[in-house]
C-alpha positions as CSV (number, residue, x, y, z in Angstrom):
1,M,-0.2,-0.3,0.1
2,Q,1.8,3.4,-0.3
3,K,2.3,5.7,1.7
4,V,1.1,9.4,1.3
5,K,2.4,12.5,2.0
6,I,0.0,16.5,2.6
7,C,1.9,18.2,1.7
8,G,1.1,23.0,2.3
9,I,-0.3,22.0,6.1
10,T,-0.5,25.9,7.2
11,N,-3.1,25.3,10.5
12,Y,-3.6,22.8,13.2
13,E,-7.4,21.3,11.7
14,D,-5.7,20.8,8.0
15,A,-2.8,18.6,9.5
16,M,-5.2,17.0,12.3
17,H,-7.8,16.2,9.6
18,A,-5.0,14.5,7.2
19,I,-3.2,12.8,9.9
20,N,-7.5,10.9,10.8
21,S,-7.6,10.3,7.8
22,G,-5.1,8.5,7.0
23,A,-1.9,10.6,5.9
24,D,1.5,9.3,6.6
25,A,2.6,12.5,6.4
26,L,2.3,16.3,6.2
27,G,4.8,19.0,4.6
28,F,4.9,22.3,5.9
29,I,6.7,24.6,3.6
30,F,9.4,26.7,4.9
31,Y,9.9,29.0,1.2
32,D,8.6,32.8,1.4
33,K,7.6,32.7,-2.3
34,S,5.0,29.7,-1.7
35,P,1.7,30.8,-1.3
36,R,2.0,28.1,1.0
37,A,4.7,28.9,3.4
38,V,4.6,28.7,7.2
39,S,7.0,30.5,9.5
40,L,9.5,28.7,12.0
41,Q,6.3,29.6,14.5
42,Q,3.9,28.3,12.9
43,A,4.9,25.2,12.3
44,K,6.4,24.7,15.4
45,Q,3.0,25.6,17.0
46,I,1.1,23.0,14.6
47,I,4.1,20.4,15.1
48,S,4.3,20.1,18.7
49,K,0.6,19.3,18.7
50,L,0.9,16.9,16.7
51,P,0.5,12.7,17.4
52,P,3.7,10.3,17.3
53,F,4.5,8.3,14.2
54,V,4.1,10.6,11.4
55,E,6.2,11.9,10.1
56,K,6.8,15.6,9.8
57,V,8.7,17.0,6.7
58,G,10.0,20.8,5.9
59,L,10.6,21.6,2.5
60,F,13.3,24.3,1.3
61,V,14.3,25.9,-1.6
62,N,18.1,27.1,-2.0
63,E,18.7,27.6,1.7
64,T,22.3,26.6,3.3
65,A,22.8,23.7,5.8
66,D,22.8,26.1,8.2
67,T,19.5,27.2,8.0
68,I,18.1,24.1,7.2
69,N,19.5,22.7,10.3
70,A,18.1,25.6,12.4
71,V,14.7,25.6,11.2
72,A,14.1,21.4,11.1
73,Q,15.7,21.1,14.8
74,Q,13.4,24.1,15.7
75,S,10.2,23.5,14.3
76,G,9.9,19.3,15.3
77,I,9.9,18.2,11.5
78,T,12.0,15.1,11.1
79,L,12.6,15.1,7.6
80,V,14.5,17.5,5.0
81,Q,12.8,17.7,1.4
82,L,15.0,19.8,-0.7
83,H,13.6,21.5,-3.4
84,F,16.9,22.4,-5.2
85,E,20.3,21.4,-6.9
86,T,22.3,20.4,-3.7
87,D,26.1,19.3,-3.5
88,Q,27.2,16.6,-1.5
89,R,28.6,18.6,1.2
90,L,25.9,20.6,1.9
91,K,24.0,16.7,2.2
92,E,26.7,15.5,4.9
93,Q,26.8,18.8,6.9
94,L,22.8,18.2,7.3
95,T,21.6,16.7,10.7
96,H,18.2,15.0,9.7
97,P,17.4,12.7,6.9
98,F,16.4,14.1,3.6
99,I,14.4,13.2,0.1
100,Q,15.8,14.9,-2.9
101,V,13.3,16.0,-5.0
102,I,13.8,15.5,-8.5
103,R,12.1,18.1,-11.6
104,A,11.9,15.6,-14.1
105,Q,11.2,16.7,-17.7
106,S,12.1,13.2,-19.2
107,Q,12.3,9.5,-19.2
108,A,15.8,9.9,-18.8
109,D,15.6,12.3,-15.7
110,I,14.2,9.1,-14.5
111,D,16.1,6.4,-15.4
112,S,19.6,8.5,-14.4
113,L,18.1,7.7,-10.7
114,D,20.1,5.6,-8.5
115,P,18.1,2.5,-7.5
116,H,19.6,2.6,-4.3
117,H,18.1,5.7,-2.6
118,Y,14.7,7.2,-2.0
119,Y,13.1,10.1,-4.4
120,L,10.3,12.7,-4.3
121,V,9.1,13.1,-8.6
122,D,7.3,16.3,-9.5
123,A,6.6,17.5,-12.5
124,Y,9.6,20.2,-14.3
125,C,8.2,23.7,-13.9
126,E,10.0,27.6,-13.4
127,S,8.1,27.8,-9.3
128,Y,8.9,25.3,-7.1
129,G,6.1,22.5,-6.2
130,G,2.3,23.3,-6.0
131,S,1.6,24.1,-9.9
132,G,-0.4,21.2,-10.6
133,K,1.2,20.1,-13.3
134,R,1.0,16.2,-14.0
135,L,4.2,13.9,-15.0
136,N,4.0,11.3,-17.5
137,L,3.6,8.1,-15.7
138,E,4.3,5.9,-19.2
139,W,7.9,7.2,-18.4
140,F,7.6,4.6,-15.4
141,K,6.0,1.5,-16.8
142,D,8.3,-1.6,-16.6
143,R,10.5,-0.4,-13.9
144,D,11.0,-0.9,-10.4
145,N,9.2,2.1,-9.0
146,S,9.4,1.2,-4.7
147,K,11.7,4.0,-3.8
148,I,9.0,7.0,-5.8
149,I,6.8,9.0,-4.1
150,I,5.6,10.8,-7.1
151,A,4.3,14.7,-7.3
152,G,2.5,16.9,-9.4
153,G,-1.3,17.2,-10.6
154,L,-2.8,14.1,-8.2
155,T,-6.4,14.7,-7.2
156,P,-8.9,12.5,-6.0
157,L,-10.2,11.6,-9.1
158,N,-6.6,10.9,-10.7
159,V,-4.7,9.6,-8.0
160,K,-5.9,5.8,-8.5
161,E,-4.1,5.9,-11.6
162,T,-0.8,5.6,-10.1
163,L,-1.4,2.8,-8.4
164,P,-0.2,0.4,-11.0
165,Y,3.2,1.8,-10.9
166,G,4.3,1.0,-7.3
167,F,5.0,3.9,-6.5
168,Y,6.3,4.0,-2.5
169,G,3.6,6.8,-1.9
170,V,2.4,9.7,-3.1
171,D,2.3,13.4,-2.8
172,V,0.1,16.5,-2.7
173,S,-0.6,19.9,-2.2
174,S,-3.1,21.9,-4.3
175,G,-5.2,19.2,-5.3
176,T,-6.9,18.6,-2.1
177,E,-7.6,22.8,-1.4
178,A,-10.4,24.5,-1.1
179,S,-8.4,27.6,-1.5
180,L,-4.0,28.8,-1.9
181,G,-3.6,26.9,2.2
182,Q,-6.0,25.9,3.7
183,K,-7.8,22.2,3.0
184,D,-11.1,20.9,1.3
185,P,-11.5,18.0,3.5
186,Q,-13.2,16.0,1.6
187,K,-10.8,15.7,-0.8
188,V,-8.1,15.2,1.6
189,T,-10.5,12.4,2.7
190,D,-11.0,11.3,-0.6
191,F,-7.6,11.3,-2.0
192,I,-5.7,9.4,0.8
193,K,-8.5,6.9,0.4
194,E,-7.9,6.1,-3.3
195,A,-4.5,6.9,-2.6
196,K,-4.8,3.7,-0.2
197,S,-7.1,1.3,-1.9
198,W,-4.9,-0.9,-3.6
């Protein structure tokens, strides 16, 4: 059964509804150009009240290792999501586990991934995340996708299409919103139900 991450969490109510609906992970965006961005204090207040055994993921864009480490430690996130090209030195400096985001433009980007690592694969666009742009699922045909989390343009109506490919998980933000930064409870519930229906 694939895992589900609900990203773009901005308030406690949305966080708890996602958890109670079966979400495995929540995403908090520490990128001030995003309409779904949260401050360190906002994230800390939400995360401090959440139950255990739920992954709290912090999304970062073009930040230094020192900044990422400080925000991660103070906010209580458990996993760092890197939405930018990074070098090995930055990764070695991180104090928290991390996952690299790949913004795929072609099947070649998928084929070049190291099969020993987990990746979050999103559709390529000029902005970082939450664009609603979909990936071509044909790129993932006849390969081992057990370490890939797929994102980009997923909704309660189409997430079932990902099930035959054997992804480790799916990641959704705009596809479960009522408005920017605010979740639609029914969409969240429906998305998780469909994503785990295999």
